[in-house]
N, C-alpha and C positions, 0 to 999 in steps of 0.2 A: 504494500500500500504506500509506504513512504517513498519508494523509488519514483513515483509519479512526480514528486515535487523537486527532485534533483534535476537541474536543467543544464549544467555544464561541468566541464572537467575541473575547474577551480573549486567548485563546491564539493565535488567528489574527493578531490585531493585533501581538502580540509576535513571532510568526514573520515577519511582514512587516517589522518593524523590523530584525530580524536579517538578513533577506534583502538589505537595502540594504548590508550589510557583507560579503556573501558574496564578491564578486569581489576585494575588497581583502584579506580574510583568506586566501582560497585562494591568491592569487598570491604570498603571502609564506611560505606553509607550508613549502615545500621549503628555502628559505634559512634559516628559523628552525631547521630540523632539521640541515641541513648544517653550519652554523656554530655551532650550539648557542647561539642568541641568544634571550634572553627576549623575548616579544612585547609589549613595553611599550606600544607605540602601539596595539595591539589592545585592551589592557586600558583604556587611556585612552579609546578610542572607546566601550567598553562603559560606563564610568563616566559619560561625557557622555550616553549614551543612557538612563541611569537603571537599567541592567540590574543593577548590583551591589546594588541595594536591593529587588529584586523579591520576595525571601523575607522581608523585614522586614514584620511584621504591620501591618495597617491601623491598629490601635490606636496604633501608634507612628509613623504617617505613611508607611509603606511601601506597596508594591503588594499585599502579602498573598497572593502566589501560593502555591499548594499544592505538595506534593511531586510530584504528577502533572504540574502545569504545568512545574515545574523540569526534570523528566526530559525532557519533550517539547522544551523549549528547549535544554537541554544536549546532547541527542542531535543536534539540528540544528546547533548551534554546532560540535560536534566533527567534523561532516562538512566544515566549512570549515577548521578547524585544531584538532587534538587538544590541542596544548600550551596554547592559549588557553583551551579549554573546561575542561581539568582544573585549570588554575591558578585560574580564577575560580570554578570549581565548589566548591572547598574553602571559600571565603569564603561563598558562597551557603548551603552546607550548615550551616556553623557558625552563621550568623545565623538561619537557619530554626529550628534546634534550640534555640538560646538563647531566642528569643522565644516559641516554641510552649510550651516547658516552663517558661518564666520561671525560668531557672536562677540568675539573679543577683537582688540586691535591686532594688526598684522604682527607687531613685535611680540605681543603676548602669545599669540598662536604659534609663532615660530619657536619661542622659548618652550612652550608646553609640549609641542610636538616632539621635541628632543627628549623631554622627560618621559613621554609615553613610550618612545622607542627604547628607552633605557629601563622600561618596566614599571613606570609610575602608574598607580591606580587612583581613580577619583570617584567621588560620589557627591551628589547634591545633598546638603544637610539643611532641610527646610522645615520639617515637622517639629512642633512643640506641644507640650502637654496641654497648654491653655488654648491653643488654636486648632489643634488637630491637623488634618491635611491642609496644606496651603491652597489646594484646589477649591476649598470652600470659602476662601477670601479673607481669612483672619490675618490681622496684622501681626508680624513677628514681635515677640517680646525681646528678642536679641537686639542690642543697640550698637550703633557705630557712631563714634564721636570724633570729629576732626581735631587733630592736635599737630599744628605745623604741617609738615609734609607726610604725616602718618595718620592712620586711623586706629582708634582704640575700641576693641570689641568686647562685649560682655553678654553672656547668655548661655542657654542650654538647649540643645537639640536632641530630640528622641529619634528612634528608628534609624540610626546611622549604620546601615548594612555594610558588612565587611570591615567594620571599624579596626580590627587588628592589623590589617594590611594596607589600608588606604594611605597613600602618600599625600594626597591633597583632599581638603574638604571645601566644596564650593558652597559657601554658607550665606544664607539670606539674613539681612539685618535691617532694622528700621533706621533711616538716617533722618533725624529730626530736622536738621537745617535745610534739607531738601524736601522734606515731607514725602519721601519715597522709600520703597524697598530697594536695596541694592544687593548684589552678590559679590562676595569677597573670596579670593583664592587664598586659602590658608594652608600652609605646610604643617604637617603633623608635629614637626620638631620645634616649632616656634614656642617660646616660653609662654606659659599660661594656657596651652592647649592640653587637655587631658581627656581620657575616656573613662567613664564610670560604667562598670559592668552591671547593667540593669536588665539584660535580656534573659527572661525566665518565662518562656511560653511553651505551648504544646505543639506548635507548628513551626517548621523551618528553624528548628532549634539550634542549628549549626551556623546560622548567618551572623551571629554576634552583632545584632542590630542595637547596639548599646547607645548610651547617651554621650554626646559630645559636649564637653564643658569648656567654655571660653571665659577666662578670668584675666581681664586687663591685657588682652592679646593685642600687640602692636604690629600692624602691617603697613607696608608702604602705600602711598596714595595710588600707585599704579595697580595695586592688588584689588582695587574696586573695579572689577572687570565687567560688570553688567549693571546697567540702569535702564529703566523703561525706554528712554529715548535712544539708547544704544542697541537695544535688542529688537529683533523681529518678533515683537510680541503678538500673541494671539494666533500664530500659525500652528497648524497641526504638526505634532511631533511623532513621526512614524517610528522613531527609535524606541519609543515606549513599548513597542510590540515585543521587546525582549521579555516583558513580564508574562503575558499570556503564553509565550513560547515555552517558558519554564513549566507552567502548569500543564500544557499540552504534553510535554515530555513525561511528566509524572503519570498522566493518564495513559500514555502509551505503555509505560512500564507496568501499570496495573493490568492493562488489557493483556499484555504478553504473559504475565503470571497466571491470569485466569484461564487463558486459552491452553497454556501448558498444563495447568492443573486438570482441566476438563479432559485433555488427551491422555493423561497418565493416572488419574485417580480411579481405582477399580474396587469399589466395595463388594463384599462377597454376596450381596443381594443381586448383583448384576453379572451377566455373562459378558464382561468387557468393561470399558470405561464409561464414565458418566457423559461423555461426549455424545452418546447415542440418545440421551434423554431429550424430549422435546422442550422442556422448560429450560434446560441448559443451552440448547441451540438458540432458543428465543433470546436469552440473555446475551449470548455472544453476538448475535445479530444486532441487537439493540445497542450494544457497546460499540460495534464497528460503525453503525449508523451515526451515532453521536460523534465519534472520532472523525469520520469523513466530513460531516457538516462543519465541525470546528476547524478542520484543516483548510477546507475551501474558503472559509471566512477569513482566517488569519493570513493565509498566503495570498488571497485575493486582495486584501487590504495592503499587504506589503508590496505586492506587484504594482498596485495603483499608485502607491506613494513613490516608488522608485521611478515611475514613468513621469517625467517632467510635464508631459502634456496633460496628465490627469491629476497631478499632485495638488494644484491650486483649486481643483474642483472638490477636493475632499473637505468634509465638514465634521461628521461624527463617526466616520467609518473606523478609525483606529479605536475609539472608545467602544464602539459596537463589537469589534473583534475581541477586545479584552473581556467584555461582558459575556459574550457567547462562549468563548473558549474556557473561561474560568468556571462558568456554571456547567458547561458540558463536562469538564474535567471532574467536577464533584459528582455528577450523575454517573460517569463512567466508573469511577472508583467504587461508588455505592453498589452498582450492578455487579462489579467484579467480586465484591465481598459477599453479595447475596449468592453468587454462583459457588464460591468456595465454602461458604457456610461459617460455622463457629470457629473453624481453624483460622479464619482471617482475623480474629480478635486476639490471637496469641501474640505476645510481645515479640516473639521471634519471627513472626510473619511480616513481610514487607508491606502487605496491604494496609495494615493498621497505621503504618508510617505515612503511606501515600494518602490515606484518608485524612490524617491530620494536616499534612502539608498542603493539600489542595484547598483547604479551608482558608489558608492565609491569603489566597488570591483575592478573596472578597474584600480584603482590607488594603490591598495595593491600589494606587490611583489608576484611573478614576473609579470611584465607587459606583455600584450599580444604580443607586438612586440619582446620582448626578448625570449619568449617561441617559437614563430614561427622561429626566427633566429637560436635558438639552435637545433630545429628539423631539419632545413635545413642543418646546419653544421654537425650534426650527420649522416644524410643520405649520404651526400657527402663524409665524411671521411670514413664511412663504405664501400662505394663503392670502394674507393681508395685501401683499405686494401685487398678487394676481388680480385682486379686486380693484 
């Protein structure tokens, strides 16, 4: 089924590169989850492979892979270990978006491209406990105050995924003198930057999405890299498709486990495996139906985004893909567990991990209610124009 979505040799070559890490990553996935360990060695392996610079544009020395390419690879990586995929995915997505839209000055992009080629990882640090997701419009409590040629930042960010290995935090802060939100590029080794290990959840336990604490952090004036007038604000960000790609990979892993179980489980009440049972075949068919629908939605959105002729026509398609794929992933894992039965609840069974992990997708941006609301607003506004 997945071969349908491989379109060229470069994609296949990168899939082959990842395949060499499959056994290693898969063998550690349960331990990463059980002990809530960040997969640092896995990330290091990906850095050595050059994977962390695949979304850096060719103009700046990277692989220049597209959103479609990224989705294909991230889905595959998530089949091996979801924590690794989601952690590295945030950096891939930020890099892809930065260099595609050229959100920073030329000098800053040139500097950062060299950092990426040397293995630097980055994530946006935007969520706060008082505001929740920034997509809901809350003003950050983190502040930036001008002091000569420097900025002084204070605040706390939550959900800083991959915190143990991030080289840079692209951090939002309220600038009172400008009455705007700005983004600051902050290196992890600057004085006053610390990580508080607060991540204690049941889903994606190995992502170490801890709190970033900024205490009188001093950065240069050039580290204010994004302001509303400098940014192509409001444009669709196809690079966020790395999020549903991860949950699609988890769903695929659950599907593969369930199908293997159906073909090999032979209770003594049957003359053969449970694969012959109509109810089992019904579940397998429903699983593959959901998987096929989800794939066409996410790869269709990715292809439309990569096509410059259609990119500007996109409005809600990326959000829709995230909504459809995440909810389909939850349905797929649920059906896989129904097929396998009570064994799926054993802590040694990967399905219970997949079940917990796909739930996390509901709380990655954009949230379901925001997607539905925007669809409704678009439909209503479009109809007004036509009138």
